[in-house]
N, C-alpha and C positions, 0 to 999 in steps of 0.2 A: 775802079769799080768792077766787081765781078758780075757774072751773069745774074746771080741771085739778086744783087742790089739793083741792077738795071731793070730786070723784070718787075721787081716790086715797085720801083719808082714809076715805071710805066703804068702799073696798076693804080698806084696812088693818084697820078695825074688824071687817069680815066675816071676813077670813082669820085674824086673831089677836084674838079677842074681848077678851082680857085688856088689850089696849092702850087700850081705852076708859077703863079705870080709872087710867091714867097721868096724866090731866089735861093731855093735849097736843092741840095743834091745828096742822095743817100750814099754814104761812103762805106758803111759797114753794118752788116746784120750778123749778130752772133746768137747763140742759143738764148741768152737772157738780156741782150742789149742791142740797141739800134742807134747809130750815129748818123747825123746829117751835118753837112757843111752849109753854113749860111753866108750869104753875100752882103757885106756891109753897105755897099753902094746902093743896092736895091731896097734896103730897109732903113736907111738913115732918115732922120727928121730934120727940122729946122735948126736944131741945136747941134747938128753933126754927131749925134749918137743914134744908136739903133732905137727905133720907135718902140715904145712899150707894147703897143698892140701887135707889132710883128713878133716880139719876144713871146707873147702869150700864144699867138697863133702857131708859131713854129714849135713851141713846147707841146701844145696839144697835138699838133700834127705828128710830131716825132713819137710821142707816147702812143697815140692811136696806131701809128704805123708798126710799132713793135708788136702790139697785140694782134693787129690784123695779119701781119706776116706769119706769126705763130699759128693763128687760126687756119690760114691757108696751108701751111706746112703740115698741120695735123689733120687736114681734110674735114674740118668742121664746117657746117653750114649754119648761117644765122646772120643777124644784124648787130653790128657793133656801134654803140653810141657812148658818148660821155655823159655821165650822170652828175658829177661834181668835180670842180677843180679849184685849186688855190695856187697862187704864185707870189713869191717874194722877190722883189727887185733889190739886188744887193749893191751892184756897181754899174755905172754906165758902160755901154759897149761901143768902142770906137774903132773896131777893126772887123775883118771877117771873123767868124766864130764857128764853134761846133755846138750842137745840141745832142746830148747823150741821154737816152731814155733807158730805164731798167725796171725790172719788177721789184716792188718794195720788199718782198720776202723771197728767200731762196726757193721755197716750195710753192710759191704763189701760182705758177703756171699749172703744176700738177693738180693742185686743189681746184683751180678754176676749171680745168678740162673735165675732171671727174664730176664736179657739180653740174656742169653743163650737160654732160651725157646722161646724168640721172634725172635732172629736173627741167632741162630745156631752157635754162636761164642761169647765168652766173655773173659775178662781178669780180673785178681784179683792180688792185691799186698799182699805179705806175708812177715813178718819179722821173724827173728830167732836170737837167742843168744846162744852162748856157755857159760855155767855157770860152773866154776870150783872154788872150795874153796869159795863158796858163792859170787863170783865176775863174772861180765860179762867180758868175755875175747875176744869176737868178736861179731860184729853186722852185720847181713846179711839182705838184702832186695832184693826180687825177684818178677818179674812180670811173672805170669803164664797165659797161654791161653788154653782154652778148645774149640775145634772145632769139627764139624761133618765131 
């Protein structure tokens, strides 16, 4: 984990203390993608698979973290919230896993930033997948809103 990832993980745990309990570690922040490692043992249920609620919470957290990290890097000020989310559960998760979030469109961030600077409010769509044993086990899509 680089200093960028460590600093943002500290920010995440400070802004949303509950995320400490998710058993995640931010492993990579790129320009348009953020990846976390998830701990199977901390998220398994009575069926010895990762709890669906954990998958949803980790997907939302990873997607929110991608947008929030870009907001901080861009020096924008405002409040970021989730407006809408959908998730499809494809396969059970039986091991440690990764969650990878990315912007739905290649120009999504530029449009989002421009709209926010002009109007003081903007929305962006983020996708995320839980990857376990080299397979996508869930697919998430969320709409996030930044407002002043």
